[in-house]
C-alpha positions as CSV (number, residue, x, y, z in Angstrom):
1,M,-31.6,-25.8,-60.0
2,A,-29.4,-23.1,-57.9
3,R,-29.7,-26.4,-55.4
4,E,-28.4,-28.9,-58.0
5,A,-25.6,-26.8,-59.6
6,A,-24.3,-26.6,-55.9
7,I,-24.6,-29.8,-55.7
8,K,-22.6,-30.6,-58.2
9,V,-19.7,-28.7,-57.9
10,D,-19.3,-29.9,-54.1
11,P,-17.6,-33.9,-54.2
12,A,-18.8,-34.2,-51.0
13,R,-22.8,-33.5,-51.5
14,L,-22.6,-35.2,-54.9
15,A,-20.9,-38.3,-53.4
16,E,-24.0,-38.7,-51.0
17,W,-26.8,-37.6,-53.4
18,K,-25.6,-40.7,-55.6
19,E,-26.1,-42.3,-52.5
20,Q,-29.6,-41.2,-51.9
21,R,-30.1,-42.2,-55.8
22,K,-29.0,-45.3,-55.8
23,R,-31.2,-46.5,-52.4
24,Q,-33.7,-44.5,-53.7
25,H,-33.5,-47.0,-56.4
26,A,-33.3,-49.9,-54.8
27,K,-35.9,-49.5,-52.9
28,R,-38.0,-48.7,-56.3
29,M,-36.7,-52.2,-57.5
30,L,-37.8,-54.1,-55.0
31,K,-41.2,-53.9,-56.4
32,P,-41.8,-55.9,-59.5
33,E,-44.5,-53.8,-61.5
34,F,-41.3,-51.2,-61.6
35,V,-39.0,-53.5,-62.5
36,E,-41.6,-54.4,-65.0
37,R,-42.6,-50.9,-66.6
38,K,-38.6,-50.5,-66.4
39,R,-38.0,-53.9,-68.7
40,V,-41.5,-52.8,-71.0
41,S,-40.1,-49.3,-71.2
42,G,-36.8,-50.3,-72.4
43,R,-37.3,-53.0,-74.9
44,R,-39.9,-50.6,-77.0
45,T,-37.1,-47.9,-76.8
46,D,-34.3,-50.1,-78.2
47,A,-37.1,-51.6,-80.5
48,K,-37.9,-47.9,-82.2
49,R,-34.3,-47.4,-82.3
50,Q,-33.1,-50.7,-84.7
51,A,-36.0,-50.3,-86.4
52,D,-35.6,-47.3,-87.9
53,P,-31.5,-45.9,-87.5
54,I,-32.1,-43.3,-90.3
55,K,-34.8,-40.9,-87.8
56,R,-31.6,-40.4,-85.9
57,L,-29.9,-38.8,-89.5
58,K,-32.7,-37.4,-90.4
59,R,-33.1,-35.4,-86.6
60,N,-29.6,-34.5,-87.0
61,A,-29.7,-33.2,-90.1
62,R,-32.7,-30.8,-89.3
63,I,-30.3,-29.1,-86.3
64,V,-28.1,-28.6,-88.5
65,E,-30.7,-26.7,-90.5
66,R,-31.9,-25.1,-87.8
67,R,-28.3,-23.9,-86.7
68,N,-28.0,-22.7,-90.4
69,E,-31.2,-20.7,-90.5
70,K,-30.6,-18.9,-86.9
71,P,-26.9,-18.3,-86.3
72,E,-27.6,-16.6,-83.5
73,L,-29.3,-18.8,-81.9
74,A,-26.8,-21.8,-82.2
75,E,-24.2,-18.3,-80.7
76,K,-26.2,-18.5,-78.0
77,T,-26.5,-22.4,-77.5
78,R,-22.5,-22.1,-77.9
79,T,-22.2,-19.5,-75.5
80,G,-24.2,-20.8,-72.6
81,Q,-22.3,-24.2,-73.1
82,K,-18.8,-22.5,-72.5
83,V,-20.3,-20.6,-69.2
84,W,-21.7,-23.9,-67.8
85,R,-18.2,-25.5,-69.1
86,D,-16.5,-22.6,-67.1
87,K,-18.9,-22.7,-63.9
88,T,-18.5,-26.6,-64.0
89,P,-15.0,-27.1,-65.0
90,G,-14.2,-30.5,-66.1
91,W,-18.1,-32.0,-65.3
92,H,-18.4,-32.8,-69.0
93,R,-15.5,-34.7,-69.0
94,P,-16.8,-38.6,-67.6
95,Y,-19.8,-37.6,-70.4
96,R,-17.2,-37.8,-73.0
97,H,-15.0,-40.5,-71.6
98,R,-17.8,-42.9,-71.3
99,R,-18.8,-42.1,-74.8
100,R,-15.6,-43.4,-76.3
101,A,-15.7,-46.2,-73.9
102,R,-19.0,-47.6,-74.8
103,L,-17.8,-47.0,-78.8
104,R,-15.0,-49.0,-78.2
105,K,-17.0,-51.7,-75.7
106,A,-14.9,-50.9,-72.9
107,K,-16.3,-51.4,-69.3
108,G,-16.6,-49.2,-66.9
109,S,-17.5,-45.7,-65.9
110,F,-15.5,-42.9,-63.3
111,D,-18.0,-39.5,-62.9
112,R,-15.9,-36.0,-61.2
113,G,-16.0,-37.5,-57.7
114,D,-13.5,-40.2,-58.9
115,V,-11.7,-38.0,-60.8
116,F,-11.5,-35.2,-57.9
117,L,-9.9,-38.3,-56.3
118,I,-6.9,-39.1,-58.4
119,L,-6.3,-35.3,-58.8
120,T,-5.4,-35.6,-54.8
121,A,-3.9,-38.8,-54.6
122,Q,-1.2,-36.7,-57.5
123,T,-0.9,-34.0,-55.6
124,F,-2.2,-31.9,-58.5
125,R,0.4,-32.8,-60.6
126,C,0.5,-34.4,-64.0
127,F,1.5,-38.7,-64.0
128,W,4.0,-38.3,-66.8
129,C,6.2,-35.0,-66.0
130,D,5.4,-33.9,-62.9
131,A,3.8,-30.4,-63.6
132,D,1.6,-28.1,-61.8
133,I,-2.0,-29.6,-63.2
134,T,-4.0,-27.3,-60.9
135,R,-5.8,-25.0,-63.2
136,K,-6.1,-27.6,-65.8
137,H,-5.3,-31.4,-66.4
138,H,-6.8,-34.0,-69.0
139,V,-8.5,-37.8,-67.8
140,D,-6.1,-40.4,-69.9
141,H,-6.3,-43.7,-69.6
142,Y,-3.3,-46.2,-68.6
143,I,-4.1,-48.6,-70.7
144,P,-5.4,-46.7,-73.8
145,L,-8.8,-48.2,-74.3
146,A,-7.4,-48.4,-77.9
147,R,-5.2,-50.6,-76.7
148,G,-7.7,-52.6,-74.8
149,G,-8.1,-50.5,-71.3
150,S,-11.0,-50.4,-69.5
151,N,-13.1,-46.9,-68.3
152,W,-12.9,-48.2,-64.9
153,P,-11.1,-45.3,-61.6
154,S,-8.8,-47.6,-61.8
155,N,-7.4,-47.1,-65.4
156,I,-7.5,-43.4,-64.8
157,V,-4.5,-41.2,-64.2
158,L,-4.3,-37.2,-65.0
159,A,-2.2,-35.8,-67.3
160,C,-1.0,-32.3,-68.8
161,A,-2.7,-31.3,-71.7
162,R,1.1,-31.9,-73.7
163,C,1.8,-35.0,-72.1
164,N,-1.4,-36.3,-73.5
165,H,-1.4,-35.2,-76.7
166,Q,1.8,-36.7,-77.4
167,R,1.1,-40.1,-75.4
168,R,-2.0,-40.7,-78.1
169,D,-2.9,-44.4,-78.1
170,K,1.3,-45.6,-76.9
171,M,1.1,-47.9,-73.8
172,P,3.1,-47.0,-70.8
173,D,6.4,-48.4,-71.3
174,E,6.2,-47.1,-74.8
175,F,5.2,-43.4,-74.4
176,M,8.6,-44.0,-71.9
177,T,11.3,-44.9,-73.8
178,W,9.1,-42.0,-77.1
179,R,10.2,-39.8,-74.4
180,Q,14.2,-40.4,-73.7
181,K,15.0,-40.4,-77.4
182,M,13.5,-36.8,-77.5
183,A,15.3,-35.9,-75.0
184,Q,18.6,-37.7,-76.3
185,R,17.0,-35.8,-79.9
186,I,16.5,-32.2,-77.9
187,A,19.5,-32.7,-76.6
188,G,22.1,-33.6,-79.1
189,V,20.7,-31.1,-81.5
190,A,21.2,-28.2,-78.8
191,F,25.0,-29.8,-78.2
192,L,25.5,-29.3,-82.5
193,K,24.0,-25.7,-81.9
194,V,26.7,-24.5,-79.4
195,N,29.3,-26.8,-80.7
196,G,28.4,-25.9,-84.3
């Protein structure tokens, strides 16, 4: 467990571990019986999901009931998750973005190693406003997922929270135009306050 946590934190060891897993998987895929087992298992899982979509809803309802019955257990889980997120900052973000991309039917995926490479390439500065994002950064899609952008690392930029929240689903040129207009408005209001 401690070894896995150390690997997840260190990008170099993480990349090496991923390569090792890929090699193992490639070796297994050479065995026809393994491939057939995977196919059968996948089909079985898909059939279960398609046959009973209400089952998942019932399961979620049971989870909510349990949380309501035992609030201390729910609090313990939340606390544990917060501790994990604090120990491994940014580790959970790729999963969240991958899920959003799947819902939008966008292609591609990225991992924490890609985010670290992008962060160093941007010299720990916000892509849009050049603010320092060493402590906290947001993963932003250059072409938004809502506008048909992909989830590949080539479409990922890192931004400060303010720029990411202001941008929402604007295209890059729309966002820059919007920022200029806002700056002009703010300058106009400041001029009126001084002279008014």
